[in-house]
Each structure stands twice: as C-alpha cells, then as structure tokens.
TIMI-2910 file (N, C-alpha, C, CB; in pm, 1 decimal, decimal comma, always signed):
<rs>
+----------+----------+----------+----------+----------+----------+----------+----------+----------+----------+----------+----------+------+
!      n_x !      n_y !      n_z !     ca_x !     ca_y !     ca_z !      c_x !      c_y !      c_z !     cb_x !     cb_y !     cb_z ! resn !
+----------+----------+----------+----------+----------+----------+----------+----------+----------+----------+----------+----------+------+
!  +6771,2 !  +4756,0 ! +12843,2 !  +6740,2 !  +4885,4 ! +12859,2 !  +6598,7 !  +4910,8 ! +12909,7 !  +6763,2 !  +4949,1 ! +12738,9 !  Met !
!  +6591,3 !  +5004,1 ! +13000,0 !  +6461,2 !  +5044,0 ! +13053,6 !  +6370,5 !  +5109,5 ! +12955,4 !  +6479,5 !  +5134,1 ! +13165,8 !  Ala !
!  +6239,4 !  +5088,4 ! +12962,6 !  +6148,5 !  +5137,6 ! +12853,9 !  +6156,5 !  +5285,3 ! +12851,8 !  +5999,6 !  +5091,8 ! +12873,8 !  Glu !
!  +6178,6 !  +5360,3 ! +12952,7 !  +6195,4 !  +5514,4 ! +12957,3 !  +6309,8 !  +5539,0 ! +12870,9 !  +6221,4 !  +5577,1 ! +13107,0 !  Ser !
!  +6406,2 !  +5478,2 ! +12871,7 !  +6533,4 !  +5497,0 ! +12788,4 !  +6493,8 !  +5480,7 ! +12640,1 !  +6651,2 !  +5387,3 ! +12829,0 !  Asn !
!  +6405,6 !  +5388,1 ! +12604,4 !  +6373,4 !  +5370,1 ! +12468,5 !  +6313,2 !  +5508,1 ! +12412,0 !  +6272,3 !  +5248,3 ! +12454,0 !  His !
!  +6231,3 !  +5568,5 ! +12484,3 !  +6163,7 !  +5690,5 ! +12441,9 !  +6261,2 !  +5797,4 ! +12419,0 !  +6062,5 !  +5735,1 ! +12541,6 !  Ser !
!  +6356,9 !  +5810,9 ! +12518,8 !  +6462,8 !  +5906,3 ! +12512,0 !  +6553,5 !  +5887,7 ! +12383,6 !  +6546,0 !  +5894,7 ! +12639,5 !  Val !
!  +6593,5 !  +5769,7 ! +12369,7 !  +6676,5 !  +5727,2 ! +12245,4 !  +6601,9 !  +5755,2 ! +12112,4 !  +6710,8 !  +5569,6 ! +12251,6 !  Leu !
!  +6473,8 !  +5722,1 ! +12118,0 !  +6391,3 !  +5744,2 ! +11996,9 !  +6388,5 !  +5893,5 ! +11963,9 !  +6244,8 !  +5689,9 ! +12017,4 !  Tyr !
!  +6345,0 !  +5968,9 ! +12066,9 !  +6332,4 !  +6115,0 ! +12045,3 !  +6458,1 !  +6180,2 ! +12006,7 !  +6281,8 !  +6181,3 ! +12165,7 !  Glu !
!  +6568,3 !  +6130,3 ! +12053,7 !  +6690,2 !  +6215,7 ! +12028,2 !  +6753,0 !  +6163,4 ! +11895,5 !  +6799,3 !  +6207,4 ! +12153,8 !  Arg !
!  +6754,2 !  +6041,6 ! +11866,0 !  +6833,3 !  +5986,2 ! +11752,1 !  +6744,5 !  +5952,8 ! +11637,0 !  +6911,2 !  +5860,8 ! +11793,7 !  Phe !
!  +6607,0 !  +5901,8 ! +11660,7 !  +6542,0 !  +5854,2 ! +11548,8 !  +6434,9 !  +5965,2 ! +11482,8 !  +6472,4 !  +5722,4 ! +11592,6 !  Val !
!  +6365,9 !  +6033,8 ! +11592,6 !  +6270,7 !  +6129,8 ! +11544,6 !  +6319,8 !  +6228,2 ! +11436,7 !  +6222,9 !  +6204,6 ! +11657,6 !  Lys !
!  +6426,1 !  +6275,9 ! +11439,4 !  +6475,0 !  +6376,2 ! +11342,7 !  +6490,5 !  +6310,5 ! +11204,9 !  +6611,9 !  +6438,3 ! +11390,1 !  Pro !
!  +6491,8 !  +6174,3 ! +11197,9 !  +6505,8 !  +6098,6 ! +11069,2 !  +6372,0 !  +6031,1 ! +11021,8 !  +6615,7 !  +5988,0 ! +11086,3 !  Leu !
!  +6267,8 !  +6065,9 ! +11096,4 !  +6141,9 !  +5987,4 ! +11061,6 !  +6087,3 !  +6001,2 ! +10927,0 !  +6035,5 !  +6023,0 ! +11149,6 !  Glu !
!  +6099,0 !  +6124,5 ! +10870,0 !  +6055,1 !  +6145,3 ! +10734,0 !  +6131,4 !  +6059,5 ! +10632,0 !  +6069,2 !  +6290,0 ! +10699,2 !  Thr !
!  +6257,0 !  +6038,8 ! +10658,7 !  +6337,8 !  +5954,8 ! +10549,9 !  +6317,9 !  +5809,6 ! +10580,4 !  +6501,3 !  +5987,3 ! +10549,8 !  Gln !
!  +6275,5 !  +5762,8 ! +10705,2 !  +6282,5 !  +5626,5 ! +10741,9 !  +6139,6 !  +5575,0 ! +10791,7 !  +6392,3 !  +5609,4 ! +10851,4 !  His !
!  +6026,3 !  +5655,5 ! +10754,9 !  +5899,9 !  +5623,9 ! +10802,6 !  +5864,6 !  +5472,5 ! +10766,4 !  +5798,3 !  +5724,3 ! +10744,3 !  Gln !
!  +5818,3 !  +5391,0 ! +10861,1 !  +5774,7 !  +5261,0 ! +10843,1 !  +5881,6 !  +5156,6 ! +10859,2 !  +5715,5 !  +5250,8 ! +10716,6 !  Gly !
!  +6003,1 !  +5194,8 ! +10853,0 !  +6120,1 !  +5115,2 ! +10861,6 !  +6148,1 !  +5067,9 ! +11003,8 !  +6235,0 !  +5191,1 ! +10808,8 !  Glu !
!  +6230,3 !  +4956,1 ! +11013,9 !  +6257,8 !  +4924,5 ! +11152,9 !  +6399,6 !  +4979,5 ! +11182,7 !  +6246,8 !  +4766,7 ! +11180,9 !  Phe !
!  +6423,4 !  +5010,1 ! +11316,2 !  +6551,9 !  +5078,1 ! +11363,2 !  +6591,1 !  +5012,2 ! +11494,1 !  +6533,9 !  +5239,6 ! +11383,9 !  Val !
!  +6719,1 !  +4977,1 ! +11488,4 !  +6789,5 !  +4936,7 ! +11618,1 !  +6869,1 !  +5044,0 ! +11670,0 !  +6879,7 !  +4816,9 ! +11601,0 !  Ala !
!  +6854,8 !  +5077,0 ! +11803,1 !  +6931,9 !  +5194,4 ! +11856,8 !  +6993,8 !  +5139,7 ! +11980,1 !  +6840,7 !  +5326,6 ! +11887,5 !  Ile !
!  +7123,6 !  +5174,0 ! +11984,8 !  +7203,7 !  +5136,1 ! +12105,6 !  +7224,1 !  +5255,8 ! +12202,7 !  +7343,8 !  +5080,8 ! +12061,4 !  Asn !
!  +7271,3 !  +5232,9 ! +12310,2 !  +7280,1 !  +5336,2 ! +12418,5 !  +7368,4 !  +5458,0 ! +12376,3 !  +7339,5 !  +5271,2 ! +12549,7 !  Ala !
!  +7454,5 !  +5439,5 ! +12277,9 !  +7547,2 !  +5540,3 ! +12235,1 !  +7472,7 !  +5629,9 ! +12122,7 !  +7684,0 !  +5469,9 ! +12179,4 !  Asn !
!  +7356,9 !  +5580,1 ! +12076,0 !  +7283,5 !  +5654,7 ! +11971,5 !  +7307,8 !  +5608,1 ! +11830,9 !  +7318,2 !  +5797,1 ! +11978,9 !  Gly !
!  +7390,6 !  +5506,4 ! +11822,4 !  +7403,9 !  +5438,5 ! +11688,8 !  +7279,2 !  +5378,1 ! +11645,1 !  +7508,6 !  +5332,2 ! +11690,5 !  Glu !
!  +7253,4 !  +5396,1 ! +11519,1 !  +7118,5 !  +5339,5 ! +11463,4 !  +7145,6 !  +5257,0 ! +11337,1 !  +7012,5 !  +5460,0 ! +11426,3 !  Val !
!  +7071,0 !  +5153,6 ! +11313,0 !  +7063,9 !  +5075,2 ! +11202,8 !  +6917,7 !  +5076,2 ! +11150,6 !  +7114,4 !  +4938,4 ! +11235,2 !  Ile !
!  +6886,1 !  +5116,5 ! +11022,2 !  +6755,8 !  +5111,7 ! +10963,2 !  +6753,9 !  +5020,6 ! +10852,4 !  +6711,1 !  +5241,7 ! +10920,4 !  Phe !
!  +6634,6 !  +4956,8 ! +10839,7 !  +6603,4 !  +4866,7 ! +10721,8 !  +6461,3 !  +4846,0 ! +10729,3 !  +6680,7 !  +4727,7 ! +10721,7 !  Asp !
!  +6405,3 !  +4806,1 ! +10605,8 !  +6250,2 !  +4778,2 ! +10593,7 !  +6231,4 !  +4632,3 ! +10651,0 !  +6191,8 !  +4788,1 ! +10427,1 !  Lys !
!  +6328,0 !  +4551,0 ! +10671,2 !  +6317,4 !  +4419,3 ! +10708,0 !  +6362,2 !  +4413,4 ! +10862,2 !  +6404,3 !  +4328,5 ! +10610,8 !  Asn !
!  +6276,8 !  +4360,1 ! +10950,8 !  +6307,6 !  +4353,9 ! +11091,7 !  +6416,4 !  +4259,1 ! +11114,7 !  +6189,3 !  +4316,5 ! +11172,4 !  Asp !
!  +6424,7 !  +4149,7 ! +11048,3 !  +6532,1 !  +4050,4 ! +11070,6 !  +6668,4 !  +4099,0 ! +11025,5 !  +6499,7 !  +3921,8 ! +10998,3 !  Leu !
!  +6664,8 !  +4167,9 ! +10911,1 !  +6791,9 !  +4232,0 ! +10867,5 !  +6852,3 !  +4324,0 ! +10984,4 !  +6764,3 !  +4320,5 ! +10733,9 !  Thr !
!  +6766,4 !  +4401,8 ! +11029,5 !  +6802,3 !  +4491,9 ! +11134,4 !  +6859,2 !  +4421,9 ! +11258,4 !  +6684,0 !  +4572,3 ! +11171,5 !  Val !
!  +6784,5 !  +4316,7 ! +11293,7 !  +6835,4 !  +4240,9 ! +11418,8 !  +6961,4 !  +4174,8 ! +11385,2 !  +6733,1 !  +4131,6 ! +11471,9 !  Val !
!  +6981,7 !  +4117,3 ! +11275,1 !  +7105,4 !  +4045,7 ! +11244,6 !  +7226,6 !  +4146,7 ! +11248,6 !  +7093,9 !  +3974,8 ! +11101,8 !  Asp !
!  +7195,9 !  +4254,4 ! +11179,9 !  +7305,4 !  +4368,9 ! +11175,5 !  +7344,6 !  +4413,3 ! +11321,7 !  +7247,7 !  +4504,4 ! +11091,7 !  Gln !
!  +7233,7 !  +4436,1 ! +11396,2 !  +7258,3 !  +4496,3 ! +11537,4 !  +7322,9 !  +4393,1 ! +11618,8 !  +7124,0 !  +4544,9 ! +11611,2 !  Ala !
!  +7290,3 !  +4261,2 ! +11605,6 !  +7360,3 !  +4162,9 ! +11690,1 !  +7508,6 !  +4162,5 ! +11655,1 !  +7299,6 !  +4020,0 ! +11672,3 !  Leu !
!  +7535,9 !  +4173,3 ! +11533,7 !  +7683,8 !  +4179,5 ! +11483,4 !  +7758,4 !  +4301,2 ! +11530,7 !  +7690,2 !  +4179,8 ! +11327,1 !  Lys !
!  +7682,4 !  +4409,4 ! +11506,7 !  +7746,3 !  +4537,4 ! +11539,0 !  +7742,0 !  +4584,5 ! +11684,0 !  +7685,7 !  +4639,5 ! +11458,1 !  Gln !
!  +7637,9 !  +4558,4 ! +11744,4 !  +7624,8 !  +4613,7 ! +11882,7 !  +7632,5 !  +4499,8 ! +11990,4 !  +7486,7 !  +4692,2 ! +11896,8 !  Phe !
!  +7588,4 !  +4377,4 ! +11958,4 !  +7602,2 !  +4270,9 ! +12043,7 !  +7462,6 !  +4239,5 ! +12107,6 !  +7709,5 !  +4302,0 ! +12146,8 !  Gly !
!  +7444,4 !  +4116,4 ! +12157,1 !  +7290,7 !  +4088,6 ! +12211,7 !  +7277,5 !  +4167,4 ! +12343,0 !  +7256,8 !  +3916,9 ! +12244,5 !  Pro !
!  +7153,3 !  +4206,0 ! +12355,1 !  +7101,6 !  +4278,8 ! +12483,7 !  +7153,3 !  +4408,9 ! +12483,7 !  +7141,8 !  +4211,1 ! +12617,9 !  Gly !
!  +7212,6 !  +4481,9 ! +12389,2 !  +7259,4 !  +4611,8 ! +12391,4 !  +7179,9 !  +4717,9 ! +12304,0 !  +7396,4 !  +4605,3 ! +12350,8 !  Thr !
!  +7071,4 !  +4677,7 ! +12252,1 !  +6995,8 !  +4769,0 ! +12163,7 !  +6848,2 !  +4748,4 ! +12183,4 !  +7032,7 !  +4747,4 ! +12015,3 !  Phe !
!  +6768,5 !  +4834,5 ! +12132,2 !  +6617,1 !  +4827,5 ! +12128,0 !  +6587,8 !  +4832,1 ! +11979,7 !  +6540,7 !  +4951,2 ! +12211,1 !  Val !
!  +6486,3 !  +4756,3 ! +11943,5 !  +6423,5 !  +4742,6 ! +11814,5 !  +6290,3 !  +4808,5 ! +11803,9 !  +6409,5 !  +4602,8 ! +11781,8 !  Leu !
!  +6273,0 !  +4911,0 ! +11719,4 !  +6143,3 !  +4974,3 ! +11712,0 !  +6103,2 !  +4993,4 ! +11565,9 !  +6144,5 !  +5108,6 ! +11786,4 !  Leu !
!  +5991,8 !  +5034,8 ! +11548,0 !  +5947,0 !  +5072,0 ! +11411,0 !  +5924,2 !  +5223,2 ! +11392,2 !  +5817,1 !  +4998,0 ! +11377,8 !  Lys !
!  +5991,3 !  +5278,2 ! +11304,9 !  +5989,4 !  +5419,9 ! +11294,3 !  +5839,2 !  +5465,5 ! +11272,7 !  +6084,6 !  +5466,8 ! +11176,5 !  Val !
!  +5801,2 !  +5559,3 ! +11354,1 !  +5665,8 !  +5623,7 ! +11352,6 !  +5571,0 !  +5547,3 ! +11435,2 !  +5609,8 !  +5635,5 ! +11211,1 !  Gly !
!  +5621,2 !  +5444,0 ! +11508,2 !  +5533,0 !  +5354,2 ! +11590,9 !  +5599,0 !  +5336,7 ! +11722,9 !  +5507,7 !  +5213,0 ! +11523,0 !  Ser !
!  +5517,2 !  +5320,8 ! +11819,6 !  +5573,7 !  +5284,7 ! +11958,4 !  +5580,2 !  +5127,2 ! +11963,9 !  +5476,2 !  +5345,9 ! +12084,7 !  Lys !
!  +5701,0 !  +5079,6 ! +11973,0 !  +5715,6 !  +4936,6 ! +11985,4 !  +5686,8 !  +4878,6 ! +12118,8 !  +5846,4 !  +4900,1 ! +11949,1 !  Gly !
!  +5619,0 !  +4769,5 ! +12131,8 !  +5582,0 !  +4712,2 ! +12265,7 !  +5605,9 !  +4557,3 ! +12250,6 !  +5422,1 !  +4748,0 ! +12308,7 !  Val !
!  +5710,8 !  +4496,0 ! +12306,1 !  +5724,8 !  +4365,0 ! +12284,8 !  +5843,3 !  +4302,8 ! +12358,7 !  +5732,8 !  +4345,0 ! +12147,3 !  Gly !
!  +5862,3 !  +4174,4 ! +12333,5 !  +5975,7 !  +4110,6 ! +12404,2 !  +6040,7 !  +4014,0 ! +12310,1 !  +5930,3 !  +4037,6 ! +12534,8 !  Lys !
!  +6174,5 !  +3984,7 ! +12336,4 !  +6237,4 !  +3885,1 ! +12262,0 !  +6194,3 !  +3752,9 ! +12317,5 !  +6386,0 !  +3901,6 ! +12263,3 !  Trp !
!  +6187,4 !  +3659,3 ! +12212,4 !  +6158,6 !  +3519,1 ! +12260,1 !  +6251,7 !  +3435,6 ! +12193,2 !  +6014,1 !  +3470,0 ! +12233,3 !  Arg !
!  +6297,6 !  +3333,7 ! +12271,2 !  +6383,5 !  +3223,1 ! +12204,4 !  +6536,8 !  +3278,0 ! +12206,3 !  +6329,3 !  +3191,3 ! +12039,2 !  Gly !
!  +6621,2 !  +3184,7 ! +12188,0 !  +6767,4 !  +3204,1 ! +12195,4 !  +6822,0 !  +3230,1 ! +12050,3 !  +6838,4 !  +3075,0 ! +12262,0 !  Glu !
!  +6752,6 !  +3211,5 ! +11955,6 !  +6796,3 !  +3238,6 ! +11825,2 !  +6807,7 !  +3370,7 ! +11773,7 !  +6722,6 !  +3178,2 ! +11747,1 !  Asp !
!  +6748,1 !  +3463,1 ! +11846,4 !  +6740,8 !  +3604,8 ! +11817,4 !  +6644,5 !  +3638,2 ! +11706,6 !  +6874,5 !  +3655,7 ! +11782,7 !  Gly !
!  +6575,4 !  +3544,9 ! +11645,0 !  +6496,5 !  +3568,7 ! +11530,0 !  +6347,1 !  +3567,1 ! +11561,3 !  +6529,1 !  +3468,6 ! +11426,2 !  Lys !
!  +6320,8 !  +3525,0 ! +11686,7 !  +6172,3 !  +3518,6 ! +11716,7 !  +6152,2 !  +3643,9 ! +11796,3 !  +6123,7 !  +3381,9 ! +11799,9 !  Lys !
!  +6090,1 !  +3734,4 ! +11725,8 !  +6067,5 !  +3869,1 ! +11788,3 !  +5910,6 !  +3890,2 ! +11781,6 !  +6152,4 !  +3992,2 ! +11707,0 !  Leu !
!  +5859,6 !  +3933,4 ! +11892,3 !  +5709,3 !  +3962,6 ! +11896,5 !  +5705,5 !  +4113,5 ! +11920,9 !  +5625,5 !  +3876,3 ! +12017,4 !  Arg !
!  +5646,1 !  +4191,2 ! +11831,2 !  +5631,7 !  +4329,3 ! +11838,0 !  +5496,5 !  +4377,0 ! +11818,6 !  +5714,2 !  +4388,9 ! +11747,6 !  Val !
!  +5430,8 !  +4448,9 ! +11894,8 !  +5303,7 !  +4505,2 ! +11880,4 !  +5317,2 !  +4648,8 ! +11861,9 !  +5218,2 !  +4474,4 ! +11993,1 !  Met !
!  +5265,5 !  +4719,3 ! +11772,8 !  +5286,3 !  +4862,4 ! +11752,0 !  +5170,6 !  +4951,5 ! +11764,0 !  +5339,9 !  +4882,9 ! +11626,3 !  Asn !
!  +5190,9 !  +5064,9 ! +11830,6 !  +5087,3 !  +5167,3 ! +11849,1 !  +5138,8 !  +5288,6 ! +11769,5 !  +5061,2 !  +5202,5 ! +12006,6 !  Glu !
!  +5047,6 !  +5358,4 ! +11718,7 !  +5086,6 !  +5485,6 ! +11644,0 !  +5130,4 !  +5586,5 ! +11750,7 !  +4962,0 !  +5546,6 ! +11553,3 !  Lys !
!  +5250,9 !  +5654,9 ! +11723,4 !  +5292,0 !  +5754,5 ! +11813,7 !  +5211,6 !  +5888,6 ! +11811,8 !  +5430,6 !  +5780,3 ! +11787,2 !  Leu !
+----------+----------+----------+----------+----------+----------+----------+----------+----------+----------+----------+----------+------+
</rs>
C-alpha cells in the first residue's frame, strides 16, 4: 500500500476510535477492516491470518508509523513512531 493510503485509512477507520484504543497497535486493510491489540506481534499474527501477507498496514494508534517489514517470518518489524 502506498504511504498516502495509510493516512487515508487511518483518518477514516482508526481516528474515530483513537480514544478507545490510544497506544494500541492496529492493522488496517484496504477494505477498512481493523484489528487492535496492545501487542504488535498479536496484531501481525491475526492480520496475516485474517487479511493475508502484504494486504495491510500496521500502525500505532495516536502515532504516525514509519517503518518496513524485515525478514520472511513476518515477526521482524521495525517501526519508528512520531506523534501525530
């Protein structure tokens, strides 16, 4: 997904839920389906099962996620966060 799409998806599907999920991780797919959890690996595991690889973006609620997937196991994730 292009980075500009990340912002659109966040604004449309996550921002309205920020107060309930502040600080949690969220996976969002192009259809607007979301998975929230406090544990990033839990979100990734569930998103891979539910959405499939390469079909979602992982962000931290209330932060702007900037990072890239590393490795083939789907568990090596590097994310740097900036406050929105």
